[in-house]
C-alpha positions as a printed NumPy array, in Angstrom:
array([[  0.   ,   0.   ,   0.   ],
       [  1.469,   3.375,  -0.97 ],
       [  0.491,   6.487,   0.981],
       [  1.095,  10.101,   0.086],
       [  3.52 ,  12.188,   2.15 ],
       [  0.591,  14.163,   3.576],
       [ -1.098,  11.026,   4.869],
       [  2.15 ,   9.63 ,   6.261],
       [  2.599,  12.81 ,   8.305],
       [ -0.88 ,  12.603,   9.87 ],
       [ -1.342,  11.362,  13.417],
       [ -3.69 ,   8.385,  13.881],
       [ -7.252,   9.066,  15.073],
       [ -9.654,   6.252,  16.029],
       [-12.573,   5.753,  13.667],
       [-15.112,   5.404,  16.452],
       [-18.573,   3.98 ,  15.736],
       [-18.826,   1.64 ,  12.718],
       [-22.167,  -0.08 ,  12.285],
       [-21.179,  -1.881,   9.087],
       [-23.433,  -2.549,   6.139],
       [-27.122,  -1.8  ,   6.471],
       [-29.16 ,  -5.027,   6.339],
       [-31.129,  -5.696,   3.166],
       [-34.071,  -8.103,   2.738],
       [-33.121, -11.332,   0.995],
       [-35.478, -14.275,   0.762],
       [-37.216, -13.449,   4.074],
       [-33.936, -12.725,   5.891],
       [-32.156,  -9.502,   6.783],
       [-28.604,  -9.786,   5.454],
       [-25.591,  -7.525,   5.893],
       [-24.061,  -8.088,   2.475],
       [-20.268,  -7.819,   2.488],
       [-19.338, -10.241,  -0.278],
       [-20.881, -11.388,  -3.544],
       [-21.801, -14.748,  -1.967],
       [-24.044, -12.859,   0.468],
       [-26.464, -11.964,  -2.337],
       [-29.504, -14.106,  -3.176],
       [-32.737, -13.197,  -4.901],
       [-34.992, -13.356,  -7.944],
       [-35.605, -10.157,  -9.886],
       [-35.782,  -8.402, -13.24 ],
       [-33.92 ,  -5.664, -15.092],
       [-34.853,  -3.633, -18.152],
       [-32.225,  -2.423, -20.621],
       [-32.009,  -0.569, -23.919],
       [-29.393,  -0.241, -26.65 ],
       [-27.478,   2.958, -27.401],
       [-29.591,   4.079, -30.396],
       [-32.671,   2.895, -28.447],
       [-33.778,   0.61 , -31.247],
       [-34.67 ,  -2.207, -28.895],
       [-35.045,  -3.303, -25.303],
       [-34.414,  -6.315, -23.077],
       [-36.118,  -7.732, -20.007],
       [-33.621,  -9.826, -18.066],
       [-34.738, -12.132, -15.248],
       [-32.174, -13.772, -12.959],
       [-32.473, -16.196, -10.047],
       [-29.377, -15.79 ,  -7.861],
       [-28.402, -18.125,  -5.02 ],
       [-25.364, -17.306,  -2.837],
       [-24.081, -14.864,  -5.424],
       [-24.209, -17.305,  -8.342],
       [-26.733, -17.053, -11.195],
       [-28.727, -20.292, -11.322],
       [-31.381, -19.264, -13.852],
       [-31.626, -16.646, -16.594],
       [-34.54 , -15.571, -18.777],
       [-33.682, -13.141, -21.578],
       [-36.556, -11.495, -23.454],
       [-35.831,  -8.968, -26.19 ],
       [-37.715,  -6.852, -28.671],
       [-36.226,  -4.71 , -31.394],
       [-33.494,  -5.426, -33.929],
       [-32.977,  -8.945, -35.257],
       [-29.399,  -9.023, -33.957],
       [-30.661,  -8.557, -30.426],
       [-32.759, -11.719, -30.523],
       [-29.707, -13.765, -31.5  ],
       [-27.635, -12.013, -28.844],
       [-30.194, -13.19 , -26.293],
       [-29.421, -16.782, -27.235],
       [-25.76 , -16.273, -26.385],
       [-26.565, -14.421, -23.161],
       [-28.682, -17.354, -21.972],
       [-25.598, -19.566, -22.374],
       [-23.217, -17.097, -20.743],
       [-25.097, -16.104, -17.581],
       [-25.87 , -19.291, -15.595],
       [-22.965, -20.279, -13.356],
       [-21.435, -16.812, -13.162],
       [-21.436, -14.641, -10.077],
       [-23.439, -11.455, -10.403],
       [-20.164,  -9.482, -10.361],
       [-18.786, -11.587, -13.218],
       [-22.022, -11.105, -15.15 ],
       [-21.887,  -7.348, -14.596],
       [-18.42 ,  -7.249, -16.142],
       [-19.062,  -9.737, -18.956],
       [-19.932,  -8.689, -22.502],
       [-23.453, -10.019, -22.936],
       [-23.206,  -9.293, -26.672],
       [-25.918,  -6.614, -26.905],
       [-26.055,  -3.141, -25.312],
       [-29.642,  -3.706, -24.215],
       [-28.781,  -6.944, -22.389],
       [-25.712,  -5.36 , -20.782],
       [-27.819,  -2.428, -19.596],
       [-30.47 ,  -4.784, -18.222],
       [-27.737,  -6.605, -16.267],
       [-26.594,  -3.291, -14.791],
       [-30.101,  -2.305, -13.744],
       [-30.761,  -5.751, -12.275],
       [-27.462,  -5.679, -10.353],
       [-28.429,  -2.384,  -8.722],
       [-31.775,  -3.781,  -7.62 ],
       [-30.52 ,  -7.025,  -6.198],
       [-27.548,  -5.637,  -4.241],
       [-29.799,  -2.99 ,  -2.676],
       [-32.352,  -5.589,  -1.567],
       [-35.049,  -4.656,  -4.091],
       [-35.567,  -8.17 ,  -5.432],
       [-38.959,  -9.676,  -6.194],
       [-38.232, -12.456,  -3.693],
       [-37.048, -10.162,  -0.88 ],
       [-39.725, -11.411,   1.51 ],
       [-40.232, -14.936,   0.115],
       [-38.95 , -17.528,   2.576],
       [-36.31 , -19.602,   0.847],
       [-36.617, -17.467,  -2.273],
       [-38.111, -18.737,  -5.523],
       [-37.392, -22.158,  -6.998],
       [-35.157, -22.533, -10.014],
       [-37.626, -22.447, -12.876],
       [-39.626, -19.53 , -11.534],
       [-38.475, -17.464, -14.494],
       [-40.542, -19.608, -16.829],
       [-43.683, -18.688, -14.901],
       [-43.365, -15.157, -16.313],
       [-44.053, -16.631, -19.737],
       [-47.337, -18.269, -18.802],
       [-48.869, -21.22 , -20.662],
       [-47.128, -22.135, -23.875],
       [-43.864, -20.629, -22.569],
       [-44.051, -17.616, -24.852],
       [-43.142, -14.031, -24.02 ],
       [-46.119, -11.821, -23.278],
       [-46.001,  -9.181, -25.984],
       [-48.083,  -6.089, -26.544],
       [-47.884,  -4.619, -30.054],
       [-50.264,  -1.856, -31.074],
       [-50.151,   0.664, -33.897],
       [-52.096,   3.78 , -34.807],
       [-52.269,   6.682, -37.239],
       [-54.198,   9.92 , -37.047],
       [-55.886,   9.2  , -40.364],
       [-56.852,   5.544, -39.801],
       [-56.891,   5.121, -36.019],
       [-55.595,   2.302, -33.783],
       [-54.697,  -1.296, -34.585],
       [-54.179,  -4.021, -31.962],
       [-51.685,  -6.492, -33.425],
       [-50.67 ,  -8.683, -30.491],
       [-51.573,  -8.646, -26.804],
       [-51.033, -10.98 , -23.852],
       [-53.934, -13.135, -25.09 ],
       [-52.127, -13.748, -28.37 ],
       [-51.944, -12.751, -32.037],
       [-54.914, -10.534, -32.886],
       [-56.864, -11.855, -35.866],
       [-59.826,  -9.477, -35.797],
       [-60.919,  -6.186, -34.242],
       [-64.564,  -5.941, -33.226],
       [-66.022,  -2.529, -34.087],
       [-69.32 ,  -0.893, -33.116],
       [-71.512,   1.361, -35.251],
       [-69.12 ,   4.273, -34.615],
       [-66.112,   2.213, -35.738],
       [-64.785,   2.086, -32.162],
       [-62.978,  -1.026, -30.889],
       [-65.161,  -2.972, -28.452],
       [-63.286,  -6.272, -28.461],
       [-61.007,  -8.524, -30.437],
       [-60.45 , -12.079, -31.607],
       [-57.098, -13.788, -31.192],
       [-55.129, -16.999, -31.553],
       [-52.706, -18.08 , -28.842],
       [-49.62 , -19.36 , -30.661],
       [-48.216, -21.048, -27.548],
       [-51.358, -23.139, -27.096],
       [-51.583, -23.791, -30.833],
       [-48.077, -25.238, -30.915],
       [-48.844, -27.379, -27.863],
       [-51.887, -28.812, -29.688],
       [-49.816, -29.524, -32.8  ],
       [-47.075, -31.213, -30.749],
       [-49.779, -33.318, -29.097],
       [-50.804, -34.63 , -32.537],
       [-53.547, -32.249, -33.697],
       [-53.763, -31.208, -37.327],
       [-52.547, -27.623, -37.791],
       [-55.995, -26.359, -38.826],
       [-57.633, -28.08 , -35.865],
       [-54.99 , -26.672, -33.522],
       [-55.56 , -23.213, -34.968],
       [-59.275, -23.416, -34.263],
       [-58.784, -24.766, -30.725],
       [-56.29 , -22.006, -29.852],
       [-58.656, -19.182, -30.826],
       [-60.427, -16.948, -28.343],
       [-62.025, -13.547, -27.978],
       [-62.183, -10.69 , -25.521],
       [-64.709,  -7.913, -25.022],
       [-68.082,  -7.43 , -26.72 ],
       [-67.278,  -9.329, -29.906],
       [-70.845, -10.625, -30.141],
       [-72.14 ,  -7.029, -30.316],
       [-69.795,  -6.003, -33.134],
       [-71.22 ,  -4.404, -36.278],
       [-68.183,  -5.659, -38.145],
       [-64.864,  -7.397, -37.493],
       [-61.773,  -6.24 , -39.395],
       [-58.319,  -7.719, -39.882],
       [-55.974,  -5.209, -38.169],
       [-53.138,  -6.017, -40.567],
       [-55.011,  -5.684, -43.841],
       [-58.167,  -3.596, -43.403]])
């Protein structure tokens, strides 16, 4: 350790009271985190790339400082979706400090890792008050049935109005309109369920029909339009 001349010339003074790290909530325990292995929790981080062309939702399940589970969801440029595949290989098994200082291929994923790191080391995790934390595999529960990201895609213009293209329910196949051309409901097909039906042996057309649903006052619609073509 090298000290400056000014410090060397100082007389020693006792530090006095030192309470140490403030305790943070981790999996239903109050922990004074001093080392990376003191950190456990399940939480999310949102990131974006430099030109803000896309974004990432990163979900990590950390036990004793080591990432046990990673869910990477991206939307934006095509390169980002392929970067997510590499990030899912890179993250499990690394400590959260390693992950913070590892190139996760895409700016958005790197930024999400930074935001998640800040949350988890400050005790802001989703599992802060869950005894024992969340099981490995909890990340998949965010995807719901069919294990497909929940996406909301809507579009609108001043001249032609709004279009619902995809919502949590699924891919929108028809918008239900009233006599004033206002949206009062929609019809959809859930691709996750449809693929499950096909994998179970159903014909594709049968699976498509079984995976359809509707929301709102579709029965009261004056007309139903295809949001992508009409």
